[in-house]
C-alpha positions in Angstrom: -31.0 26.2 -31.1 -27.6 27.5 -30.4 -27.5 27.7 -26.6 -29.2 23.9 -27.3 -25.9 23.1 -29.0 -23.4 24.3 -26.8 -24.9 22.9 -23.6 -24.9 19.4 -25.4 -21.1 20.4 -26.2 -20.3 21.0 -22.9 -22.2 18.1 -21.2 -20.3 16.1 -23.8 -16.4 18.1 -22.6 -17.9 17.6 -19.2 -18.4 13.3 -19.9 -14.7 13.0 -21.1 -13.1 15.0 -18.5 -15.0 12.5 -15.7 -14.3 9.3 -17.6 -10.3 10.7 -17.9 -10.4 10.9 -14.4 -12.5 8.0 -13.4 -9.4 6.0 -15.3 -6.8 7.6 -13.6 -8.2 7.4 -10.3 -8.9 3.5 -10.9 -4.9 3.4 -12.3 -3.6 4.7 -9.0 -5.3 2.6 -6.6 -4.4 -0.1 -8.5 -1.1 1.6 -8.6 -1.4 1.2 -4.7 -2.6 -2.3 -4.9 0.8 -3.8 -6.6 2.7 -2.0 -4.7 1.4 -3.0 -1.3 1.5 -6.6 -2.2 5.0 -6.1 -3.4 6.8 -4.2 0.0 4.2 -7.5 1.9 6.1 -10.1 0.3 9.5 -9.2 2.2 7.9 -8.0 5.6 6.3 -11.6 5.8 10.1 -13.1 5.1 11.7 -10.5 7.5 8.7 -11.2 9.9 9.3 -15.0 9.4 13.1 -14.6 10.0 12.7 -12.4 13.5 9.9 -15.4 15.0 12.4 -18.5 14.0 15.3 -16.0 15.5 12.8 -15.1 18.4 11.8 -18.8 19.4 15.5 -20.1 20.1 15.4 -22.3 16.8 19.0 -21.6 15.9 20.4 -20.6 19.3 20.3 -18.4 22.0 20.6 -14.5 21.6 22.0 -12.8 23.9 20.2 -9.3 25.3 21.7 -6.7 22.7 21.0 -9.1 19.7 17.3 -9.3 21.5 17.3 -5.8 21.5 18.4 -5.3 18.4 15.6 -8.2 16.8 12.6 -6.5 18.7 13.6 -3.4 17.0 13.3 -5.4 13.7 10.3 -6.5 14.6 8.4 -3.6 15.6 9.8 -1.7 12.2 8.3 -4.4 10.2 5.1 -3.8 11.7 5.2 -0.3 11.4 5.6 -1.2 7.9 3.1 -3.0 7.7 0.4 -0.7 9.3 1.7 2.1 6.8 0.9 -0.4 4.1 -2.7 -0.7 5.4 -3.1 2.9 6.0 -2.7 3.6 2.4 -4.4 1.1 1.1 -7.5 1.9 3.0 -7.8 5.7 2.4 -6.9 4.7 -1.4 -10.1 2.0 -1.4 
């Protein structure tokens, strides 16, 4: 009888531990999703302005400005890739 009670206690402790871990895991995943969306908004704005400057609607860019704009474009794409990678790992 004592062994059965100890077994039930161990089972209960394991269940509680599992529920706590599940909740923490869900909170971690939710955190990453929220942060990803918060980062994507400014990245989208940056990409929009890069496109606006690239299509010459605000004037012609010199070679140095084009070079800088290309670096901004590459950096924003890299940031977007990192965010997607983080989201994929936390699914």
